[in-house]
Backbone as a chain_set.jsonl record, in Angstrom:
{"seq": "XXXXXXXXXXXXXXXXXXXXXXXXXXXXXXXXXXXXXXXXXXXXXXXXXXXXXXXXXXXXXXXXXXXXXXXXXXXXXXXXXXXXXXXXXXXXXXXXXXXXXXXXXXXXXXXXXXXXXXXXXXXXXXXXXXXXXXXXXXXXXXXXXXXXXXXXXXXXXXXXXXXXXXXXXXXXXXXXXXXXXXXXXXXXXXXXXXXXXXXXXXXXXXXXXXXXXXX", "coords": {"N": [[48.756, 3.875, 10.976], [50.475, 2.26, 13.567], [49.576, 2.447, 16.897], [51.551, 2.694, 19.876], [50.342, 1.319, 22.004], [48.931, -0.567, 20.684], [50.628, -2.395, 19.619], [51.543, -5.658, 18.651], [51.794, -8.414, 20.888], [53.545, -10.495, 20.183], [55.285, -9.186, 18.46], [56.626, -7.432, 20.155], [57.85, -9.307, 21.828], [59.481, -10.614, 19.975], [61.263, -8.552, 19.289], [62.558, -8.122, 21.761], [63.74, -10.631, 22.056], [65.517, -10.694, 19.888], [67.203, -8.597, 20.605], [68.273, -9.617, 22.951], [69.739, -11.767, 21.925], [71.637, -10.518, 20.205], [72.886, -8.927, 22.06], [74.195, -10.817, 23.643], [76.018, -11.856, 21.764], [77.659, -9.599, 21.166], [78.571, -8.902, 23.699], [80.139, -11.091, 24.264], [82.28, -10.537, 22.659], [83.5, -8.629, 24.081], [82.649, -6.009, 23.88], [81.054, -4.417, 25.442], [82.144, -3.059, 27.816], [82.113, -2.573, 31.368], [79.322, -2.03, 31.752], [78.806, -0.358, 29.631], [77.64, 0.98, 26.423], [74.819, 0.434, 24.195], [71.759, -0.773, 22.718], [69.233, -1.138, 20.203], [66.007, -1.86, 18.71], [63.687, -1.169, 16.201], [60.13, -1.283, 16.419], [57.117, -2.272, 14.916], [55.054, -0.046, 12.866], [56.35, 2.75, 10.918], [56.791, 6.24, 10.929], [58.344, 9.395, 10.451], [57.555, 11.048, 12.564], [56.306, 9.406, 14.332], [56.892, 6.537, 15.976], [58.059, 3.448, 17.432], [60.443, 1.941, 19.583], [62.428, -0.764, 20.874], [64.713, -0.743, 23.524], [67.861, -1.039, 25.243], [67.943, -1.148, 28.806], [69.099, 1.273, 31.181], [72.326, 1.068, 32.726], [72.722, -1.704, 32.969], [74.372, -4.851, 33.322], [75.637, -6.193, 30.553], [76.569, -8.681, 30.052], [75.1, -10.547, 31.304], [71.745, -11.935, 31.699], [68.539, -10.596, 32.385], [65.036, -10.249, 33.363], [64.515, -7.601, 33.017], [65.99, -6.229, 31.099], [65.374, -4.752, 28.818], [63.226, -2.22, 27.352], [60.303, -0.612, 25.977], [60.136, 2.365, 24.038], [58.886, 5.555, 22.841], [58.75, 7.814, 19.963], [59.745, 10.05, 21.163], [61.492, 9.133, 22.937], [60.472, 8.267, 25.318], [59.218, 5.959, 27.788], [56.779, 3.563, 26.789], [55.21, 1.993, 28.327], [54.045, 1.457, 31.703], [56.638, 1.55, 33.919], [59.495, 0.844, 35.982], [61.919, 0.944, 34.908], [64.738, 2.582, 33.453], [65.38, 4.057, 30.394], [68.285, 3.719, 28.243], [70.869, 6.16, 28.669], [71.52, 7.346, 26.307], [69.356, 7.316, 24.648], [68.119, 9.404, 23.265], [69.841, 9.9, 21.146], [69.573, 7.568, 19.672], [66.846, 7.809, 18.95], [66.916, 10.021, 17.266], [68.464, 9.049, 15.145], [66.761, 7.015, 14.196], [64.552, 8.616, 13.439], [65.635, 10.122, 11.347], [66.678, 8.296, 9.501], [65.002, 6.074, 9.295], [65.76, 3.51, 9.873], [66.089, 0.031, 11.018], [67.389, -1.033, 13.23], [69.803, -0.273, 15.788], [73.103, -0.288, 16.924], [75.393, 0.227, 19.517], [78.644, 0.472, 20.604], [81.566, 0.373, 22.754], [84.9, 0.38, 22.107], [88.451, -0.221, 22.256], [89.85, 0.326, 19.868], [87.998, 1.882, 18.338], [87.78, 4.102, 19.967], [90.426, 5.125, 19.996], [90.946, 5.783, 17.25], [89.021, 7.713, 16.875], [90.036, 9.823, 18.29], [92.508, 10.203, 17.064], [91.756, 11.271, 14.601], [90.254, 13.475, 15.227], [90.501, 16.276, 14.768], [90.08, 16.374, 12.057], [87.465, 15.654, 11.961], [86.366, 13.374, 10.962], [86.798, 9.912, 10.134], [89.012, 8.636, 7.885], [88.855, 6.136, 5.375], [90.42, 4.112, 3.051], [89.959, 2.217, 0.21], [89.644, -0.36, 1.388], [88.6, -3.731, 1.595], [86.357, -4.403, 3.2], [84.705, -2.212, 3.127], [82.763, -2.76, 1.356], [80.783, -3.982, 2.806], [78.979, -2.042, 3.42], [77.496, -1.829, 1.212], [78.831, -0.484, -0.775], [80.387, -0.441, -3.718], [82.364, 0.546, -5.316], [85.501, 0.527, -6.951], [88.491, 0.683, -5.082], [87.264, 2.26, -3.107], [86.499, 5.184, -1.17], [85.731, 6.257, 2.073], [84.348, 8.411, 4.609], [84.034, 8.415, 7.973], [81.913, 9.967, 10.119], [82.713, 12.032, 12.986], [81.463, 12.992, 16.075], [81.372, 15.442, 18.753], [81.788, 14.441, 22.166], [79.726, 15.362, 24.19], [78.775, 15.915, 27.617], [76.175, 16.509, 28.009], [73.596, 14.956, 26.668], [71.388, 15.762, 24.932], [72.625, 17.844, 23.493], [74.376, 16.473, 21.837], [72.539, 14.967, 20.361], [71.301, 16.945, 18.867], [73.153, 17.392, 16.891], [73.195, 15.218, 15.249], [71.681, 15.079, 12.846], [73.097, 16.698, 11.03], [75.365, 15.242, 10.763], [75.045, 12.776, 9.569], [76.022, 10.705, 6.939], [75.312, 9.912, 3.622], [75.114, 6.506, 2.65], [76.993, 5.708, 4.522], [76.583, 3.975, 7.269], [76.86, 4.901, 10.039], [77.94, 6.673, 13.001], [80.457, 8.207, 14.848], [81.259, 8.873, 18.248], [83.465, 11.058, 19.817], [86.211, 9.623, 21.492], [84.531, 7.738, 22.657], [82.491, 5.936, 21.281], [81.095, 3.902, 18.569], [78.069, 4.35, 16.729], [76.176, 2.188, 14.953], [74.001, 1.338, 12.305], [71.203, -0.351, 10.668], [68.928, -1.894, 8.277], [67.759, -3.924, 9.639], [68.363, -6.092, 12.487], [70.326, -7.966, 11.756], [71.631, -6.685, 9.617], [72.557, -4.362, 10.885], [74.363, -5.48, 12.703], [76.215, -6.615, 10.913], [77.203, -4.256, 9.742], [78.288, -2.994, 11.993], [80.359, -4.791, 12.715], [81.936, -4.543, 10.453], [82.71, -1.83, 10.633], [84.251, -1.961, 12.997], [86.367, -3.639, 12.21], [87.489, -1.982, 10.254], [88.285, 0.203, 11.802], [90.333, -0.905, 13.369], [92.098, -1.553, 11.323], [92.713, 1.021, 10.262], [93.943, 2.165, 12.51], [96.209, 0.496, 12.825], [97.502, 0.938, 10.407], [98.178, 3.613, 10.73], [100.121, 3.336, 12.695], [102.124, 2.076, 11.253], [103.013, 4.104, 9.675], [104.625, 5.618, 11.222]], "CA": [[49.939, 3.885, 11.84], [50.246, 1.502, 14.776], [49.795, 3.091, 18.179], [52.351, 1.817, 20.732], [49.475, 0.474, 22.824], [48.34, -1.588, 19.817], [51.651, -3.302, 19.127], [51.261, -7.049, 18.967], [52.665, -9.001, 21.897], [54.604, -11.276, 19.551], [56.279, -8.267, 17.896], [57.441, -6.994, 21.284], [58.669, -10.438, 22.265], [60.496, -10.833, 18.95], [62.28, -7.498, 19.428], [63.345, -8.401, 22.961], [64.537, -11.834, 21.803], [66.623, -10.314, 19.003], [68.136, -7.79, 21.383], [68.972, -10.522, 23.869], [70.708, -12.549, 21.156], [72.754, -9.685, 19.747], [73.589, -8.501, 23.272], [75.096, -11.912, 24.006], [77.084, -11.927, 20.766], [78.584, -8.47, 21.297], [79.193, -8.988, 25.021], [81.184, -12.107, 24.171], [83.423, -9.9, 22.011], [84.05, -7.639, 24.999], [82.333, -4.678, 23.36], [80.215, -3.69, 26.402], [82.841, -3.018, 29.1], [81.632, -1.745, 32.484], [77.901, -1.723, 31.468], [78.703, 0.641, 28.566], [76.986, 0.584, 25.178], [73.37, 0.278, 24.177], [71.28, -1.336, 21.467], [67.796, -0.958, 20.057], [65.339, -2.36, 17.509], [62.391, -0.532, 15.976], [59.013, -2.224, 16.461], [55.885, -1.762, 14.336], [55.079, 0.88, 11.737], [57.25, 3.893, 11.057], [56.725, 7.557, 10.304], [59.353, 10.185, 11.157], [57.028, 11.678, 13.773], [55.626, 8.43, 15.184], [57.473, 5.204, 15.907], [58.365, 2.822, 18.725], [61.589, 1.037, 19.524], [62.88, -1.431, 22.095], [66.091, -0.312, 23.793], [68.434, -1.57, 26.478], [67.762, -0.335, 30.003], [70.329, 1.908, 31.643], [73.091, 0.539, 33.841], [72.671, -3.157, 33.068], [75.522, -5.652, 32.912], [75.163, -6.84, 29.331], [77.078, -10.045, 29.961], [74.112, -11.415, 31.946], [70.373, -11.691, 31.257], [67.494, -10.441, 33.397], [63.758, -9.897, 32.73], [64.377, -6.148, 32.904], [67.1, -5.707, 30.293], [64.909, -3.908, 27.712], [61.918, -1.601, 27.451], [59.829, 0.071, 24.772], [59.993, 3.814, 24.116], [58.289, 6.143, 21.646], [59.607, 8.687, 19.147], [60.338, 11.066, 22.027], [62.399, 8.455, 23.856], [59.795, 8.055, 26.6], [58.634, 4.614, 27.893], [55.377, 3.428, 26.371], [54.534, 1.209, 29.355], [54.367, 1.792, 33.082], [57.842, 0.795, 34.243], [60.504, 1.475, 36.814], [63.173, 0.916, 34.165], [65.17, 3.818, 32.821], [66.055, 3.761, 29.122], [69.678, 4.14, 28.114], [71.09, 7.61, 28.684], [71.709, 7.822, 24.943], [68.133, 7.052, 23.888], [67.83, 10.538, 22.375], [70.633, 9.73, 19.925], [68.886, 6.512, 18.919], [65.578, 8.273, 18.356], [67.243, 10.894, 16.146], [68.887, 8.209, 14.015], [65.542, 6.413, 13.637], [63.747, 9.652, 12.786], [66.279, 10.625, 10.141], [67.021, 7.235, 8.545], [63.988, 5.033, 9.194], [66.409, 2.201, 9.982], [65.379, -0.937, 11.842], [68.14, -1.396, 14.433], [70.989, 0.53, 16.061], [74.006, -0.914, 17.89], [76.411, 1.181, 19.978], [79.629, -0.201, 21.447], [82.799, 1.071, 23.105], [86.087, -0.459, 21.972], [89.717, 0.514, 22.289], [90.199, 0.821, 18.535], [87.166, 2.997, 17.875], [88.135, 5.275, 20.77], [91.716, 5.673, 19.572], [90.889, 6.449, 15.941], [88.197, 8.922, 16.984], [90.918, 10.89, 18.761], [93.529, 10.442, 16.038], [91.207, 12.064, 13.487], [89.276, 14.419, 15.745], [90.591, 17.581, 14.1], [89.504, 16.202, 10.728], [86.041, 15.429, 12.227], [85.918, 12.143, 10.308], [87.829, 8.882, 10.032], [89.106, 8.256, 6.473], [89.2, 4.746, 5.05], [90.665, 4.05, 1.608], [90.162, 1.004, -0.573], [89.63, -1.607, 2.152], [87.549, -4.612, 1.08], [85.147, -4.442, 4.008], [83.803, -1.104, 2.798], [81.642, -3.36, 0.617], [79.72, -4.335, 3.752], [78.015, -0.942, 3.399], [76.925, -1.821, -0.145], [79.607, 0.443, -1.591], [81.111, -1.393, -4.554], [83.355, 1.238, -6.146], [86.879, 0.071, -6.798], [89.281, 1.595, -4.241], [86.306, 3.21, -2.529], [86.923, 6.006, -0.041], [84.639, 6.735, 2.915], [84.683, 9.215, 5.781], [83.107, 8.099, 9.06], [81.85, 11.219, 10.875], [82.964, 12.046, 14.424], [80.802, 14.062, 16.813], [81.917, 15.653, 20.095], [81.144, 13.651, 23.213], [79.264, 16.241, 25.255], [78.108, 15.273, 28.747], [74.751, 16.795, 27.817], [73.193, 14.149, 25.52], [70.619, 16.526, 23.94], [73.525, 18.616, 22.612], [74.852, 15.543, 20.808], [71.4, 14.608, 19.51], [71.056, 18.058, 17.945], [74.158, 17.381, 15.826], [73.105, 13.979, 14.476], [71.164, 15.307, 11.496], [74.142, 17.249, 10.182], [76.516, 14.345, 10.693], [74.755, 11.558, 8.81], [76.581, 10.674, 5.592], [74.677, 8.88, 2.8], [75.833, 5.244, 2.409], [77.851, 5.337, 5.656], [75.581, 3.773, 8.321], [77.448, 4.986, 11.357], [78.459, 7.925, 13.539], [81.354, 8.005, 15.983], [81.431, 9.916, 19.251], [84.884, 11.174, 20.164], [86.664, 8.9, 22.685], [83.317, 7.163, 23.247], [82.133, 4.716, 20.57], [80.392, 3.967, 17.286], [76.673, 3.97, 16.514], [76.009, 1.588, 13.627], [72.595, 0.974, 12.111], [70.866, -1.098, 9.467], [67.504, -2.108, 8.054], [67.336, -4.884, 10.654], [69.455, -6.385, 13.41], [71.382, -8.646, 11.013], [72.389, -5.692, 8.852], [73.255, -3.493, 11.83], [75.504, -6.249, 13.219], [77.196, -6.672, 9.836], [77.827, -2.94, 9.612], [79.111, -2.763, 13.174], [81.576, -5.599, 12.606], [82.756, -3.928, 9.407], [83.318, -0.626, 11.203], [85.294, -2.302, 13.963], [87.509, -4.109, 11.425], [88.1, -0.816, 9.602], [88.953, 1.019, 12.818], [91.608, -1.546, 13.701], [92.948, -1.395, 10.14], [93.187, 2.407, 10.212], [94.878, 2.356, 13.619], [97.478, -0.196, 12.56], [98.153, 1.638, 9.305], [98.782, 4.814, 11.283], [101.343, 2.918, 13.382], [103.149, 1.763, 10.255], [103.507, 5.361, 9.105], [105.502, 6.303, 12.181]], "C": [[49.611, 3.183, 13.148], [50.563, 2.327, 16.01], [50.616, 2.159, 19.064], [51.519, 0.863, 21.571], [48.883, -0.675, 22.023], [49.379, -2.536, 19.232], [51.34, -4.722, 19.556], [52.281, -7.585, 19.974], [53.825, -9.746, 21.254], [55.675, -10.389, 18.922], [57.209, -7.73, 18.99], [58.391, -8.104, 21.716], [59.789, -10.729, 21.271], [61.622, -9.814, 19.067], [63.165, -7.756, 20.638], [64.246, -9.617, 22.765], [65.736, -11.516, 20.908], [67.671, -9.494, 19.753], [68.939, -8.658, 22.347], [70.066, -11.298, 23.127], [71.903, -11.702, 20.734], [73.552, -9.157, 20.94], [74.605, -9.557, 23.697], [76.291, -11.964, 23.066], [78.114, -10.828, 20.968], [79.272, -8.459, 22.66], [80.33, -9.997, 25.009], [82.438, -11.586, 23.463], [84.108, -8.888, 22.936], [83.745, -6.212, 24.614], [81.401, -3.873, 24.261], [80.921, -3.574, 27.755], [82.146, -2.107, 30.111], [80.218, -1.201, 32.266], [77.724, -0.694, 30.356], [77.951, 0.081, 27.361], [75.486, 0.482, 25.317], [72.948, -0.217, 22.801], [69.768, -1.247, 21.422], [67.306, -1.545, 18.74], [63.989, -1.662, 17.391], [61.297, -1.592, 15.878], [57.783, -1.574, 15.842], [56.101, -0.792, 13.195], [56.014, 2.061, 12.015], [56.756, 5.095, 10.287], [57.706, 8.409, 11.084], [58.869, 10.815, 12.456], [56.282, 10.703, 14.677], [56.224, 7.041, 14.97], [57.786, 4.725, 17.322], [59.606, 1.963, 18.565], [61.883, 0.448, 20.901], [64.34, -1.081, 22.29], [66.569, -0.893, 25.114], [68.206, -0.586, 27.632], [69.113, 0.163, 30.498], [70.984, 1.122, 32.768], [73.12, -0.957, 33.994], [74.0, -3.788, 32.632], [75.096, -6.49, 31.715], [75.755, -8.225, 29.112], [76.148, -11.044, 30.646], [72.717, -11.041, 31.458], [69.436, -11.567, 32.453], [66.188, -10.114, 32.677], [63.594, -8.404, 32.49], [65.519, -5.515, 32.111], [66.655, -4.678, 29.256], [63.546, -3.313, 28.022], [61.572, -0.932, 26.134], [59.718, 1.568, 25.032], [59.403, 4.336, 22.803], [59.268, 7.068, 20.938], [60.215, 9.838, 19.942], [61.324, 10.454, 23.019], [61.795, 8.181, 25.214], [59.172, 6.655, 26.635], [57.161, 4.596, 27.504], [54.56, 2.65, 27.379], [54.889, 1.752, 30.736], [55.541, 0.918, 33.515], [58.739, 1.579, 35.179], [61.851, 1.514, 36.129], [63.463, 2.277, 33.543], [65.845, 3.474, 31.506], [67.482, 4.28, 29.114], [69.788, 5.654, 28.069], [71.179, 8.185, 27.282], [70.512, 7.536, 24.032], [67.826, 8.171, 22.897], [68.634, 10.452, 21.079], [70.007, 8.653, 19.048], [67.644, 7.063, 18.228], [65.828, 9.235, 17.203], [67.681, 10.091, 14.925], [67.685, 7.532, 13.379], [64.737, 7.445, 12.851], [64.316, 10.036, 11.429], [66.518, 9.552, 9.082], [65.915, 6.213, 8.324], [64.56, 3.632, 9.308], [65.646, 1.293, 10.945], [66.088, -1.315, 13.121], [69.388, -0.53, 14.545], [71.799, -0.158, 17.156], [75.128, 0.056, 18.226], [77.357, 0.486, 20.936], [80.841, 0.693, 21.695], [83.951, 0.082, 22.957], [87.333, 0.408, 21.998], [90.027, 1.114, 20.923], [89.307, 1.975, 18.097], [87.427, 4.261, 18.696], [89.419, 5.926, 20.284], [91.594, 6.414, 18.236], [90.01, 7.689, 15.978], [89.022, 10.1, 17.474], [91.987, 11.227, 17.732], [93.037, 11.397, 14.957], [90.195, 13.111, 13.945], [89.323, 15.759, 15.011], [90.009, 17.53, 12.701], [87.978, 16.075, 10.802], [85.469, 14.227, 11.467], [87.106, 11.196, 10.195], [87.896, 8.421, 8.578], [89.496, 6.783, 6.32], [89.301, 4.641, 3.531], [90.83, 2.615, 1.125], [90.147, -0.313, 0.168], [88.403, -2.437, 1.754], [86.251, -4.516, 1.875], [84.264, -3.205, 3.869], [82.577, -1.636, 2.045], [80.504, -3.799, 1.53], [78.626, -3.279, 3.778], [77.341, -0.794, 2.031], [77.553, -0.731, -1.015], [80.58, -0.4, -2.405], [82.139, -0.738, -5.472], [84.749, 0.663, -5.895], [87.685, 1.13, -6.052], [88.396, 2.686, -3.628], [86.914, 3.948, -1.336], [85.689, 6.416, 0.744], [85.203, 7.575, 4.05], [83.613, 8.932, 6.837], [83.064, 9.301, 9.998], [82.091, 11.03, 12.367], [82.252, 13.247, 15.037], [81.453, 14.234, 18.176], [81.121, 14.867, 21.133], [80.766, 14.555, 24.383], [78.647, 15.428, 26.394], [76.595, 15.434, 28.635], [74.281, 16.097, 26.532], [72.344, 14.924, 24.513], [71.489, 17.36, 23.008], [74.096, 17.729, 21.508], [73.724, 15.239, 19.827], [71.109, 15.694, 18.479], [71.998, 18.039, 16.746], [74.026, 16.18, 14.887], [72.682, 14.234, 13.035], [72.255, 15.815, 10.552], [75.327, 16.321, 9.983], [76.286, 13.126, 9.809], [75.258, 11.698, 7.378], [75.865, 9.587, 4.791], [75.618, 7.711, 2.544], [76.783, 4.842, 3.542], [76.954, 5.205, 6.898], [76.173, 3.805, 9.726], [77.917, 6.385, 11.696], [79.308, 7.59, 14.756], [81.249, 9.175, 16.954], [82.881, 9.894, 19.715], [85.202, 10.499, 21.503], [85.499, 8.247, 23.427], [82.956, 5.86, 22.532], [81.315, 4.971, 19.33], [78.915, 3.619, 17.443], [76.575, 3.437, 15.093], [74.563, 1.156, 13.484], [72.408, 0.206, 10.813], [69.368, -1.289, 9.371], [66.904, -3.068, 9.067], [68.552, -5.205, 11.515], [70.627, -7.076, 12.71], [72.264, -7.634, 10.287], [73.16, -4.749, 9.765], [74.484, -4.189, 12.398], [76.608, -6.349, 12.167], [77.935, -5.35, 9.712], [78.744, -2.634, 10.795], [80.424, -3.532, 13.091], [82.509, -5.041, 11.532], [83.45, -2.676, 9.925], [84.477, -0.986, 12.122], [86.543, -2.852, 13.271], [88.249, -2.914, 10.818], [88.832, 0.069, 10.603], [90.308, 0.409, 13.197], [92.595, -1.407, 12.541], [93.549, 0.01, 10.094], [94.22, 2.659, 11.308], [96.23, 1.728, 13.309], [98.227, 0.437, 11.384], [98.828, 2.914, 9.805], [100.087, 4.48, 12.01], [102.468, 2.672, 12.396], [103.753, 3.017, 9.629], [104.552, 6.04, 9.985], [106.923, 5.744, 12.126]], "O": [[48.59, 3.472, 13.771], [51.67, 2.843, 16.16], [50.412, 0.946, 19.018], [51.931, -0.269, 21.823], [48.388, -1.645, 22.596], [49.035, -3.398, 18.424], [50.923, -4.961, 20.69], [53.465, -7.255, 19.919], [54.961, -9.648, 21.718], [56.84, -10.781, 18.851], [58.415, -7.592, 18.784], [59.579, -7.872, 21.94], [60.91, -11.051, 21.666], [62.796, -10.165, 18.958], [64.386, -7.626, 20.554], [65.379, -9.639, 23.247], [66.839, -12.01, 21.143], [68.872, -9.675, 19.558], [70.139, -8.452, 22.531], [71.175, -11.465, 23.635], [73.05, -12.122, 20.888], [74.763, -8.963, 20.837], [75.734, -9.233, 24.065], [77.433, -12.099, 23.505], [79.315, -11.094, 20.944], [80.429, -8.052, 22.766], [81.357, -9.796, 25.657], [83.528, -12.129, 23.645], [85.169, -8.358, 22.607], [84.486, -5.297, 24.972], [80.995, -2.769, 23.898], [80.336, -3.962, 28.766], [81.659, -1.028, 29.772], [79.95, -0.038, 32.564], [76.615, -0.201, 30.149], [77.663, -1.113, 27.283], [74.951, 0.448, 26.426], [73.698, -0.091, 21.833], [69.098, -1.276, 22.455], [68.07, -1.708, 17.788], [63.239, -1.576, 18.363], [61.513, -2.668, 15.32], [57.435, -0.448, 16.197], [57.189, -0.717, 12.624], [56.407, 2.33, 13.15], [56.351, 4.983, 9.131], [57.893, 8.175, 12.278], [59.669, 11.089, 13.35], [55.691, 11.113, 15.676], [56.071, 6.448, 13.902], [57.777, 5.503, 18.276], [59.798, 1.328, 17.527], [61.628, 1.064, 21.935], [65.124, -1.114, 21.341], [65.766, -1.199, 25.995], [68.269, 0.63, 27.457], [70.144, -0.464, 30.254], [70.31, 0.58, 33.644], [73.508, -1.453, 35.052], [74.655, -3.318, 31.702], [74.279, -7.4, 31.854], [75.476, -8.87, 28.102], [76.378, -12.251, 30.578], [72.519, -9.973, 30.879], [69.528, -12.335, 33.41], [66.213, -9.739, 31.505], [62.643, -7.982, 31.832], [65.959, -4.407, 32.415], [67.446, -3.826, 28.85], [62.803, -3.837, 28.852], [62.437, -0.713, 25.285], [59.268, 1.994, 26.096], [59.419, 3.644, 21.785], [60.454, 7.106, 21.262], [61.106, 10.528, 19.447], [61.917, 11.159, 23.836], [62.519, 7.893, 26.167], [58.648, 6.199, 25.619], [56.401, 5.501, 27.849], [53.332, 2.644, 27.298], [55.906, 2.423, 30.91], [55.452, -0.309, 33.483], [58.746, 2.81, 35.175], [62.818, 2.042, 36.676], [62.555, 3.016, 33.161], [66.787, 2.681, 31.489], [67.837, 5.17, 29.887], [68.931, 6.343, 27.515], [70.942, 9.377, 27.082], [70.638, 7.516, 22.808], [67.324, 7.908, 21.805], [68.161, 10.884, 20.028], [69.92, 8.806, 17.83], [67.425, 6.804, 17.045], [65.044, 9.273, 16.255], [67.31, 10.42, 13.798], [67.588, 7.475, 12.153], [64.296, 7.178, 11.733], [63.569, 10.25, 10.474], [66.558, 9.86, 7.891], [65.883, 5.551, 7.286], [63.923, 2.666, 8.889], [64.692, 1.716, 11.597], [65.461, -1.868, 14.025], [69.959, -0.106, 13.54], [71.256, -0.561, 18.184], [75.742, 0.639, 17.333], [76.93, -0.034, 21.967], [81.103, 1.637, 20.949], [83.964, -0.952, 23.625], [87.27, 1.619, 21.788], [90.42, 2.277, 20.828], [89.803, 2.954, 17.539], [87.307, 5.371, 18.176], [89.491, 7.15, 20.172], [92.079, 7.538, 18.102], [90.223, 8.62, 15.202], [88.745, 11.246, 17.119], [92.334, 12.393, 17.548], [93.795, 12.228, 14.457], [89.378, 13.581, 13.153], [88.278, 16.312, 14.671], [89.498, 18.535, 12.206], [87.281, 16.353, 9.827], [84.253, 14.077, 11.343], [88.26, 11.622, 10.164], [86.92, 7.862, 8.078], [90.35, 6.268, 7.041], [88.382, 5.032, 2.812], [91.722, 1.892, 1.571], [90.603, -1.315, -0.382], [87.306, -1.901, 1.597], [85.165, -4.543, 1.296], [83.177, -3.162, 4.443], [81.499, -1.043, 2.091], [79.375, -3.969, 1.07], [77.48, -3.575, 4.116], [76.709, 0.22, 1.735], [76.895, -0.138, -1.87], [81.496, -1.005, -1.848], [82.722, -1.411, -6.321], [85.114, 0.356, -4.76], [87.583, 2.321, -6.345], [88.741, 3.867, -3.635], [87.733, 3.402, -0.598], [84.706, 6.872, 0.161], [86.377, 7.466, 4.404], [82.429, 9.184, 6.613], [84.077, 9.628, 10.616], [81.725, 10.005, 12.942], [82.415, 14.378, 14.578], [82.028, 13.284, 18.709], [79.917, 14.662, 20.979], [81.403, 14.52, 25.436], [78.063, 14.371, 26.157], [75.834, 14.592, 29.112], [74.536, 16.588, 25.433], [72.56, 14.758, 23.313], [71.128, 17.564, 21.849], [74.279, 18.179, 20.377], [73.926, 15.253, 18.613], [70.716, 15.397, 17.351], [71.681, 18.605, 15.7], [74.678, 16.134, 13.843], [73.26, 13.668, 12.106], [72.319, 15.397, 9.396], [76.189, 16.573, 9.142], [77.246, 12.509, 9.347], [74.961, 12.678, 6.694], [75.814, 8.441, 5.238], [76.796, 7.915, 2.252], [77.324, 3.737, 3.518], [76.604, 6.212, 7.513], [76.01, 2.865, 10.504], [78.248, 7.181, 10.817], [78.913, 6.78, 15.594], [81.16, 10.329, 16.536], [83.447, 8.831, 19.972], [84.552, 10.765, 22.514], [85.476, 8.204, 24.657], [83.098, 4.784, 23.114], [80.892, 6.096, 19.063], [78.556, 2.711, 18.192], [76.859, 4.158, 14.136], [73.963, 0.66, 14.438], [73.309, 0.12, 9.979], [68.623, -0.896, 10.269], [65.701, -3.04, 9.328], [69.635, -4.66, 11.302], [71.786, -6.808, 13.027], [73.491, -7.717, 10.338], [74.292, -4.375, 9.457], [75.532, -3.564, 12.559], [77.788, -6.189, 12.479], [79.16, -5.329, 9.591], [79.834, -2.088, 10.625], [81.487, -2.976, 13.37], [83.73, -5.066, 11.689], [84.641, -2.479, 9.686], [85.553, -0.393, 12.039], [87.661, -2.563, 13.698], [89.477, -2.843, 10.863], [89.884, 0.624, 10.288], [91.304, 1.122, 13.329], [93.784, -1.171, 12.754], [94.756, 0.167, 9.909], [95.248, 3.291, 11.066], [97.272, 2.352, 13.507], [99.458, 0.464, 11.376], [99.922, 3.258, 9.356], [101.047, 5.248, 11.95], [103.622, 3.012, 12.658], [104.872, 2.988, 9.117], [105.272, 6.931, 9.535], [107.795, 6.202, 12.864]]}, "num_chains": 1, "name": "protein.A"}
């Protein structure tokens, strides 16, 4: 198992470069309003009780680039290097998703559509999607497939949310929604996480517009 101090420089640089690229792509979509959102990539070896990931620093404007946009943290969400940077406030949620899934990247954004549908279906505690083609993005190939995207409460106390992650993860559905907050989407790598995130956002808009048509 690779100790965080033994991570190769090129692996760290690669993770930061990938985060910078995906940050630009998602910022251009307007998915990081008012410094919101966060993103991370796992670096090096993985075991549920020992891993390292690069994550966006707290409070940064994600539409611009600086040398202090990202930092490395361990499986407890604590920085592995001496730094004045503060990891995202939601680092504990990221570390729980990594621990439970072993995924390679996690992307979290705030959009109008994901906020609205999280409230529309809050009492159900999940967002239902029926038979939409983009469900296949999650490698679900059943004809007229049905999925339920779980919704967790948006507590001000992040550890309270993190405690609920394990019970919320649904096999084959690589995402969790926080009520009136935003979606966490993950994948084996950054490419897959981005694909899943874009699929979720399409599905959220579809569900919202279908609800309008019912009225």
